[in-house]
N, C-alpha and C positions, 0 to 999 in steps of 0.2 A: 600513228601516221593517218592522215585523213584520206578518204577515198576521193579521187579526182577523176574527172572525165573531160572530154573535149567536145565542143559544140560542132556537130557535123553539118547541120542546117537548122534554121530556126524561123519562127514567125512571131510577130508582136501582135497580140490580140487586144483590140480596142473596144470591142463590144462582146460581152459575155452573157451567158445564161443567168437566170436569177441568182443561182448559188455562187456565181463568180462576178457579178456586176460590181461588187464593192472592191474587187481585186484588180480591175482593169485600170490601165493597161498592164498586161503581164506577158511573159514569154513562155512559149512551148518550144521545145527543141528536140531534135534527135541528138542524143548524147552518146558518144562512144566511150565506153569504160571497159577495160580489160578485154578488148577486141570484140565486144558486144555493142550493138547500137540499140538504144532504147528510147522510147518517147518519154519525155519528162517535162515537168514544169520547172522553171528556173525562177527562184525567189530573188527579190531585191532590185527589180527593174524600176527605174525612174526615167523620165523623159531625157535626162542628161546622160544616161548610161550608154556607153558605146558598146554595142553587141557586135561581135565578129565571128565568122566561121573560123574554127581553130582555137577559139578562146577556151581557156581552162575554167572549169566550174568544179565546185566541191559538193559532194553528197551531203544532204541535210537530213532527210528522213524519207519514210514511205507514207503515202496517203492511205485512206481507209480501204482502197482497192489494191493496195500493195504496189502502186505506181511510184517510181522514184521522184523525189523532189530534190533538186540541186539548188545551189545559190551561187551568185557571182562572187568571185574572189576579189576583195577590195584593192589589192596592190597591183592590179593590171593596168 
């Protein structure tokens, strides 16, 4: 069973630092998972992606600082 969370609030970043400029635009969100709210990056954003508060996302991995990375679930 996959780990899922819910977008509590989010922001779409269009201008990033040098290490993220090739990833823009991208989404950072407060994701609620197991009654905890964590700041996370959400992979898979494109200009056509409809992002909504309350949307379910799936845990993908942790980055080098152990911050969670989630991804959009395709069938929403």
